[in-house]
C-alpha positions as CSV (number, residue, x, y, z in Angstrom):
1,M,-15.5,43.4,-90.9
2,R,-13.6,45.9,-88.5
3,I,-14.3,44.8,-85.1
4,L,-13.4,46.6,-81.8
5,Q,-13.6,44.3,-78.6
6,L,-13.3,46.5,-75.2
7,V,-12.5,45.0,-71.9
8,S,-11.7,46.6,-69.0
9,C,-10.8,43.9,-66.6
10,R,-7.8,44.6,-64.2
11,G,-6.7,40.9,-64.5
12,W,-7.3,37.8,-66.1
13,S,-11.0,36.9,-65.8
14,S,-13.8,35.0,-67.7
15,D,-14.9,38.4,-69.3
16,A,-11.2,38.8,-70.6
17,Y,-11.0,35.3,-71.8
18,W,-14.2,35.4,-73.7
19,A,-13.3,38.8,-75.5
20,A,-10.0,37.1,-76.2
21,R,-11.1,33.9,-77.5
22,V,-14.1,35.3,-79.7
23,S,-11.3,38.0,-81.2
24,R,-9.3,35.2,-82.2
25,E,-11.9,33.1,-83.7
26,L,-13.4,36.1,-85.4
27,E,-9.7,36.7,-86.7
28,R,-9.8,33.0,-88.0
29,R,-12.9,33.7,-89.9
30,G,-11.1,36.7,-91.7
31,H,-12.2,39.7,-89.7
32,E,-9.8,42.9,-88.6
33,V,-10.3,42.3,-84.9
34,T,-8.6,44.8,-82.3
35,L,-8.7,44.1,-78.6
36,G,-8.9,47.2,-76.4
37,C,-7.8,46.5,-72.8
38,R,-7.1,48.6,-69.7
39,A,-3.7,50.3,-69.5
40,G,-1.3,48.8,-66.8
41,T,-2.7,45.2,-67.6
42,E,0.1,44.2,-70.0
43,L,1.2,41.0,-67.9
44,R,-2.2,40.3,-66.5
45,V,-4.4,40.5,-69.6
46,I,-3.0,41.5,-72.8
47,D,0.1,38.9,-72.5
48,R,-2.6,36.1,-71.8
49,A,-4.7,37.4,-74.6
50,R,-1.8,37.0,-77.1
51,E,-1.4,33.8,-75.8
52,E,-4.8,32.9,-77.0
53,G,-4.0,34.3,-80.3
54,V,-5.1,37.8,-80.4
55,T,-2.6,39.9,-82.8
56,R,-3.9,43.6,-82.5
57,T,-4.1,45.2,-79.1
58,V,-4.6,48.8,-77.9
59,T,-4.8,50.2,-74.4
60,Y,-7.1,52.9,-72.9
61,G,-7.3,54.2,-69.6
62,F,-10.7,52.7,-68.4
63,A,-10.0,54.1,-65.0
64,G,-12.2,52.7,-62.1
65,G,-15.4,54.8,-61.2
66,V,-16.0,58.4,-62.9
67,R,-12.8,60.0,-63.6
68,P,-13.8,63.0,-65.7
69,R,-10.4,63.7,-67.1
70,D,-9.3,60.2,-67.9
71,D,-12.7,59.4,-69.2
72,V,-12.7,62.4,-71.8
73,D,-9.3,61.1,-72.9
74,D,-10.7,57.6,-73.5
75,V,-13.7,59.0,-75.2
76,R,-11.9,61.2,-77.3
77,Q,-9.5,57.9,-78.2
78,L,-12.7,55.9,-79.1
79,I,-14.0,58.8,-81.3
80,E,-11.0,58.6,-83.3
81,A,-11.0,54.7,-83.6
82,L,-14.9,54.7,-84.7
83,G,-13.9,55.9,-88.1
84,A,-11.9,52.6,-88.7
85,T,-14.4,50.2,-87.0
86,D,-17.7,48.8,-88.2
87,V,-18.7,47.2,-84.8
88,V,-18.0,47.9,-81.3
89,H,-18.3,44.9,-78.9
90,V,-17.9,45.6,-75.0
91,H,-17.9,43.5,-71.9
92,R,-18.3,45.7,-68.9
93,G,-20.1,48.7,-67.6
94,K,-17.0,51.1,-67.8
95,E,-16.2,50.5,-71.5
96,H,-19.9,50.3,-72.0
97,W,-20.6,53.9,-70.9
98,L,-17.5,55.3,-72.6
99,A,-18.3,53.7,-76.0
100,A,-22.0,54.8,-75.9
101,V,-20.8,58.5,-75.1
102,A,-18.3,58.2,-78.1
103,N,-21.0,57.0,-80.4
104,R,-23.2,59.8,-79.2
105,L,-20.4,62.5,-79.9
106,S,-19.1,61.0,-83.3
107,R,-19.8,61.9,-86.7
108,T,-19.4,57.9,-87.4
109,P,-21.3,56.2,-85.0
110,R,-21.1,52.3,-85.0
111,P,-23.5,49.7,-83.7
112,L,-22.7,48.8,-80.0
113,V,-22.8,45.2,-78.8
114,R,-22.7,44.6,-75.0
115,T,-21.9,41.0,-73.4
116,R,-23.3,40.4,-70.2
117,H,-21.2,37.7,-68.3
118,I,-22.4,37.7,-65.0
119,V,-25.8,36.8,-62.9
120,Q,-26.8,40.1,-61.9
121,A,-29.8,41.8,-62.8
122,V,-29.4,45.0,-64.4
123,R,-31.4,48.0,-62.9
124,P,-33.9,49.8,-65.0
125,H,-33.0,53.2,-63.9
126,A,-33.1,56.3,-66.5
127,G,-29.3,56.0,-67.0
128,N,-29.6,52.3,-67.8
129,R,-32.9,53.1,-69.8
130,W,-31.0,55.4,-72.4
131,L,-27.9,53.1,-72.3
132,Y,-29.7,49.9,-73.4
133,R,-32.8,51.1,-75.3
134,Q,-31.0,53.7,-77.3
135,A,-27.3,53.4,-77.3
136,T,-26.8,49.8,-77.6
137,A,-27.7,47.5,-80.6
138,L,-27.7,44.1,-79.2
139,V,-27.0,42.3,-75.8
140,V,-25.2,39.0,-75.8
141,T,-25.5,36.7,-72.7
142,V,-23.5,33.8,-71.6
143,T,-26.6,31.9,-70.5
144,E,-30.3,31.8,-71.0
145,A,-31.0,32.8,-67.6
146,I,-29.0,35.9,-67.7
147,R,-30.9,36.8,-71.3
148,R,-34.0,36.2,-69.1
149,Q,-33.0,38.6,-66.5
150,Y,-32.8,41.3,-69.1
151,L,-36.4,40.7,-70.4
152,A,-37.6,40.7,-67.0
153,T,-36.1,44.5,-66.6
154,G,-38.0,45.6,-69.8
155,L,-34.9,47.4,-71.0
156,L,-34.8,45.8,-74.4
157,P,-37.0,43.9,-76.6
158,P,-36.5,39.9,-77.1
159,D,-35.1,40.2,-80.6
160,R,-32.3,42.3,-79.1
161,V,-30.9,40.3,-76.5
162,V,-29.4,36.8,-77.8
163,A,-27.5,33.9,-75.5
164,L,-24.5,32.4,-76.7
165,P,-23.2,30.1,-74.2
166,G,-19.8,28.1,-74.8
167,G,-16.7,29.4,-76.6
168,A,-14.0,26.7,-75.8
169,D,-10.9,26.6,-77.8
170,A,-11.7,23.1,-79.4
171,E,-8.5,22.9,-80.8
172,T,-6.3,23.4,-77.8
173,H,-8.9,21.3,-75.5
174,R,-9.3,18.2,-77.4
175,P,-9.1,14.2,-76.6
176,G,-5.6,12.6,-76.2
177,P,-3.8,10.0,-74.5
178,H,-2.8,10.7,-70.7
179,D,0.6,11.9,-69.9
180,P,1.8,9.3,-67.2
181,N,4.2,12.1,-65.9
182,V,1.5,14.7,-65.5
183,R,-0.6,12.2,-63.8
184,A,2.1,11.3,-61.3
185,A,2.9,15.1,-60.9
186,L,-0.9,15.4,-59.6
187,G,-0.6,12.7,-57.2
188,A,-1.9,9.8,-59.1
189,A,-0.6,5.9,-58.9
190,P,-0.3,4.4,-62.6
191,D,-3.3,2.4,-62.3
192,E,-5.3,4.8,-60.2
193,P,-8.5,6.8,-61.5
194,L,-7.6,10.4,-61.3
195,I,-10.5,12.9,-60.8
196,G,-9.8,16.7,-61.1
197,M,-11.4,20.0,-60.2
198,I,-10.3,23.1,-62.1
199,A,-11.7,26.1,-60.0
200,G,-10.1,28.9,-57.7
201,F,-10.5,28.4,-54.0
202,R,-13.7,30.6,-53.4
203,T,-16.8,30.0,-51.3
204,M,-19.2,29.3,-54.4
205,K,-17.0,27.1,-56.1
206,G,-18.1,24.0,-53.9
207,H,-14.5,22.5,-52.7
208,L,-15.8,21.6,-49.3
209,V,-18.9,19.8,-51.0
210,A,-16.2,18.0,-53.0
211,V,-14.0,17.2,-49.9
212,E,-17.2,15.5,-48.1
213,A,-17.9,13.7,-51.3
214,V,-14.3,12.1,-51.3
215,R,-14.6,11.4,-47.5
216,R,-17.9,9.2,-48.5
217,L,-16.1,7.5,-51.5
218,V,-12.9,6.4,-49.1
219,D,-15.7,5.1,-46.4
220,A,-17.0,3.2,-49.3
221,G,-13.9,1.8,-50.5
222,V,-13.9,3.5,-54.0
223,R,-10.5,3.8,-55.3
224,G,-9.4,7.2,-56.9
225,H,-7.0,10.1,-56.5
226,V,-8.4,13.7,-56.6
227,V,-6.9,16.8,-57.4
228,F,-7.7,20.4,-57.1
229,V,-6.2,22.8,-59.6
230,G,-6.3,26.3,-58.7
231,R,-5.5,28.9,-56.0
232,G,-7.6,31.4,-53.9
233,A,-8.5,32.8,-50.4
234,R,-10.0,29.8,-49.2
235,E,-7.4,27.1,-49.7
236,A,-6.4,27.0,-46.0
237,L,-9.9,26.0,-44.9
238,V,-10.0,23.2,-47.7
239,R,-6.5,22.2,-46.4
240,D,-8.0,22.0,-43.0
241,A,-11.0,20.0,-43.9
242,L,-8.7,17.3,-45.6
243,R,-6.5,17.2,-42.4
244,R,-9.6,16.8,-40.5
245,H,-10.9,13.8,-42.4
246,R,-7.1,12.3,-42.9
247,L,-7.5,12.8,-46.7
248,E,-4.3,14.4,-47.8
249,A,-3.0,11.1,-49.2
250,R,-6.1,11.0,-51.5
251,V,-6.3,14.7,-52.5
252,T,-3.4,16.8,-54.2
253,I,-3.8,20.5,-54.2
254,A,-1.7,21.5,-57.5
255,G,-2.2,25.2,-57.4
256,Y,-1.9,27.4,-60.3
257,V,-1.0,25.4,-63.4
258,G,-0.3,27.1,-67.0
259,D,-1.1,24.3,-69.1
260,V,-4.6,23.5,-68.1
261,A,-5.4,21.5,-71.3
262,T,-2.5,18.8,-70.5
263,V,-3.8,18.3,-66.9
264,M,-7.3,17.8,-68.5
265,R,-6.2,15.4,-70.7
266,A,-4.6,13.5,-67.7
267,L,-8.0,13.1,-65.8
268,D,-10.3,10.1,-66.1
269,V,-13.2,12.2,-64.5
270,A,-13.7,16.2,-64.1
271,L,-15.9,17.9,-61.4
272,Y,-17.8,21.1,-61.6
273,V,-19.7,21.5,-58.6
274,P,-20.2,25.3,-57.8
275,L,-22.9,26.2,-55.4
276,E,-24.5,28.8,-57.6
277,S,-24.1,29.9,-61.2
278,D,-20.6,31.5,-62.0
279,G,-21.8,32.8,-65.3
280,M,-19.7,31.8,-68.3
281,S,-18.7,28.6,-66.7
282,R,-16.0,28.3,-69.1
283,V,-14.3,25.0,-67.5
284,V,-17.5,23.2,-68.3
285,F,-17.1,23.8,-72.3
286,E,-13.4,23.0,-71.9
287,C,-14.1,19.9,-70.2
288,L,-16.6,18.9,-73.1
289,A,-13.9,19.7,-75.7
290,T,-11.4,17.7,-74.1
291,G,-14.0,14.8,-74.2
292,L,-13.9,14.4,-70.5
293,P,-16.6,12.4,-68.4
294,L,-17.9,15.3,-66.2
295,V,-20.0,15.6,-63.1
296,A,-21.5,19.0,-62.9
297,S,-24.0,20.9,-60.5
298,R,-27.3,21.6,-62.0
299,V,-26.7,25.5,-61.6
300,G,-26.3,28.2,-64.3
301,V,-25.6,27.1,-67.8
302,V,-25.3,23.4,-67.1
303,P,-29.1,22.5,-67.4
304,E,-29.4,24.8,-70.1
305,V,-26.7,22.7,-72.4
306,L,-26.3,19.4,-70.7
307,R,-28.6,16.4,-70.3
308,D,-28.3,14.0,-67.6
309,G,-26.9,10.7,-68.6
310,E,-26.3,11.7,-72.1
311,H,-23.8,14.5,-72.0
312,A,-22.7,14.2,-68.2
313,L,-23.9,13.3,-64.8
314,L,-25.9,16.1,-63.1
315,V,-26.2,16.6,-59.3
316,A,-28.0,18.8,-57.2
317,A,-25.7,21.8,-56.2
318,G,-24.3,21.2,-52.5
319,D,-25.4,17.4,-52.2
320,A,-22.4,15.6,-51.3
321,A,-23.8,12.1,-51.3
322,M,-25.1,12.7,-54.7
323,L,-21.8,13.8,-55.9
324,A,-20.2,10.9,-54.4
325,D,-22.6,8.5,-55.9
326,A,-21.9,10.0,-59.4
327,I,-18.1,9.9,-59.0
328,G,-18.4,6.5,-57.7
329,R,-20.6,5.3,-61.0
330,L,-18.0,6.7,-63.2
331,V,-14.9,5.5,-61.5
332,R,-16.7,2.0,-61.5
333,D,-18.0,2.2,-65.4
334,A,-15.4,2.6,-68.0
335,A,-17.9,1.9,-70.7
336,L,-20.2,5.0,-69.1
337,R,-17.0,7.3,-69.1
338,D,-16.2,6.4,-72.6
339,R,-19.8,7.2,-73.8
340,L,-20.1,10.3,-71.8
341,G,-16.5,11.6,-73.1
342,R,-17.5,11.3,-77.0
343,A,-20.7,12.5,-76.2
344,A,-19.3,15.8,-74.7
345,R,-16.7,16.3,-77.3
346,E,-19.3,16.1,-80.4
347,L,-21.6,18.3,-78.4
348,C,-18.9,20.9,-78.0
349,E,-18.1,20.6,-81.6
350,S,-21.5,20.9,-83.1
351,R,-22.7,24.0,-80.8
352,Y,-20.4,25.3,-77.9
353,S,-16.8,25.8,-79.5
354,G,-15.2,29.1,-80.0
355,A,-15.6,28.9,-83.7
356,R,-19.4,28.2,-83.3
357,V,-19.8,31.1,-81.0
358,A,-17.7,33.6,-83.4
359,A,-19.7,32.5,-86.3
360,A,-23.0,33.3,-84.3
361,L,-21.5,36.7,-83.5
362,E,-20.7,37.2,-87.1
363,A,-24.2,36.8,-88.4
364,H,-25.4,39.4,-85.7
365,Y,-22.6,42.2,-86.5
366,A,-23.4,41.7,-90.3
367,R,-27.1,42.4,-89.6
368,L,-26.2,45.6,-87.6
369,A,-22.8,46.7,-89.7
370,P,-23.1,49.9,-91.5
371,A,-24.4,49.6,-95.0
372,G,-22.0,48.7,-97.7
373,T,-19.5,46.7,-95.0
374,T,-18.0,43.5,-96.8
375,V,-18.4,40.4,-94.7
376,A,-15.9,37.5,-95.2
377,T,-17.2,34.3,-93.7
378,A,-15.3,30.9,-93.3
379,D,-17.1,27.6,-93.0
380,R,-15.6,26.1,-89.8
């Protein structure tokens, strides 16, 4: 199949990652995939997509808001592209509307698929009723909760909304030995458990809850070093909390790290502790792929895909005492860490790798594609 993926992100985000990851996995399965991105995002999006393995890219204006002249140019470009495309897959509202209009005006309209990445209900106003009921063949959501939001609006029947969580690169993110140099750079002593949290410094990510959990662990005499990987506007507040609790020696703020997979392999325990759902929850699936014992908040996709005590230890969002207890259990129990890590990797390989998501998408595309389209499949 010839597949056009469109994503209008200004920067590298979960939307852009999902589009790039799926594009690469579909290419591996023998399809011709083109990723259409916003012009001017060569460094922030297109280069990162190429690092993920995407080989075909094209740019559109994708101007913010309603820009009649720019939007008309994009629609014309899309109409031209439709003749060489079997399926169009969009990821944000801007490209969704542009592709829908192009389809309406084209002599060769193609099935339009939309992925919804965020937990925010779509309003069922007249425009969206046309966009979803008439112009969109299928909606893909990254969690079952988002799928239920769509069904509650009445915009689409159940058979036109599917949840496909996951998408981690199970080849890049895989179990492996700790690199002692990486562990040392992250602040851990050679014989010290290393606990890692990979998340931007935003309110909902739960860094301050993690700091309080670390304080409780120190008071209880539990050994271990914690590393926060990421950057963001609330980093100064987190640093202030570490100083107040005199935890600077126990917590490293590593900032941005290019090779996240190597950092993950250096960890003994991973944390995913947002206060609310953040949609795709990419890092959860990368931790699973890496075979990391994980402590995760019961938000968003977590309770949909993980069972407490079988794939990870699940805690209530915002509960520092419960989080500290779960971390302490894993730090003290190497057998539990090993069991959870092996179960996590097996779960990712069987259900949530990028290859599995691509295979599921391929089946939906095949059902929607124009008659006579040849669908090449690969057993992966």
